[in-house]
N, C-alpha and C positions, 0 to 999 in steps of 0.2 A: 536603425536598429535600436532595439530597446536598451535603455540605459543599464539596466540590471544585467542583461546578457553581455553587454559591453565591458562592464567591470569584471563579470566572471571570466569572460575570454581573456582579458588583460591579465588577470590573476593567474589562470593556467598557463599562458604563454611566458609570463614571468618566472613561475615555478619551473617550467620545463627548460627555460634558459639557465636558471640558477644550476639545476641538476646537470645539464650538459657542461656548464663551465666548471662545476665542481668535479666532475668525471675526468675532464681534461687536465685539469691542473692537480689531481690527485697523486700523492707518491707511490699509490699502489699500482700493481700491474693490471693491465686491461682483464686477465683472468679473474684476479680477486675482485675486481669491480664488478664484472659479470656474476660471479658467485654471490656477491653481496645484493646486487640488484634481484637476483632470482630468489634469494631469501627474504628480502623486503616484500617482493611481489607475492610470494606465497602467504606471507603474514597478512598482507593487505586483503587478499583474496578471501582467506579464511575469515577475518575480522567482517568484510563486507557480506559474506554469506550469511554469518550469525546475525549480523544487524538487519539484514533483508528478511530473514526468518522471524525475528522478534517483531519487527514492523508488521510483517504479515498477519501474525498471531494476534497482535494487537488489533489490527484492523478488522480481523474476523471476530474478536470479542466485541468490538465497538457495534459492528454490523448486528450481531446477536442481539446485544443489549437494546438497539434501536429497533430491531424488528420485534422483539417480545413487547417493547412499549407500544409500538403501534398496534399490535394485536390486542393487547390490553385495553387500549384507548377504544378500539373498535368494538370489542367485546361489551365495554361498559356503556357505550354510547349508541349502539346499533341494536335494535330488539332482534330477537331471534324469531324470524318469520316462521319457522315451523312451530314453535311453541304458540306463537301469537294466533295462528291460524288453525291451530289443533281442533278447536271445539266449534269451528264455524261450519255450517252447513251450506254446501253449494249446490246448487241447482242448475240443471241444463235445460235448454228450451224443451227437450223432449220430455222432461219431468212435469212442466207446466201442462201439458196437453191431456 
């Protein structure tokens, strides 16, 4: 197993164990604990949705900037073949006969 994955897994298990222990030893009732968990879960969900939206928007902006940069580089370094061949006269074998 990758070392980073093992560390992450250990952290998640440790946090989950701490939360479970805290809930079992809490002076609040089960109902109050469930309400608190529901509130925290909703807040976390909203936070994650907002962060996900921001990450997606930033990613789209970066992709757009890279795309414009690639297009600009290609436009500057590759000739426009339509303009380059505009004044050329092409003959077919039938024209030579």
